C-alpha positions, 0 to 999 in steps of 0.5 A, spaced: 207 812 933 212 816 929 212 824 930 209 825 923 203 821 924 202 824 931 202 831 928 197 829 923 192 828 929 188 834 932 190 836 939 184 839 941 178 844 938 176 851 940 169 855 939 169 859 933 169 865 938 175 863 941 179 861 934 177 868 931 180 871 938 186 868 937 187 869 930 185 877 931 190 877 937 196 874 933 195 879 927 195 885 931 201 883 935 205 880 929 207 885 924 205 883 917 201 877 919 194 880 917 197 882 910 200 875 909 194 872 911 189 876 907 194 875 901 194 867 902 187 865 904 180 866 903 175 866 909 173 860 913 166 858 913 161 858 919 163 852 923 161 852 931 168 848 932 175 848 929 181 843 930 187 846 934 194 842 933 200 842 936 206 846 933 211 841 929 217 846 930 222 843 935 222 847 941 216 851 940 210 850 945 205 853 941 198 851 938 196 852 931 189 856 930 185 856 923 186 863 920 183 861 913 183 856 907 189 856 903 188 859 896 187 854 890 189 849 895 185 844 899 188 845 906 187 849 912 191 855 913 194 855 920 198 860 924 202 858 931 201 862 937 208 860 940 215 862 939 216 860 932 210 864 929 210 860 923 204 859 918 202 852 916 198 848 911 194 842 914 
């Protein structure tokens, strides 16, 4: 399996409460992230569980948590909790 294919499959899942707590902690700890997410996303809908992916950035051991839906795109907007701190569309 190539790395591109592997990156498209979820790593695990988390409850809505865990997802919200991860995203809130990341926004509180990273300057400007709250504003970036607010400007680039719409809120998520009610789901009991959300997918979590491994970060595709080389040497980053982080996980990607759903922060919202991307504006005008059919994609989830995710944020990495690892060392890279990047955002991605899934």
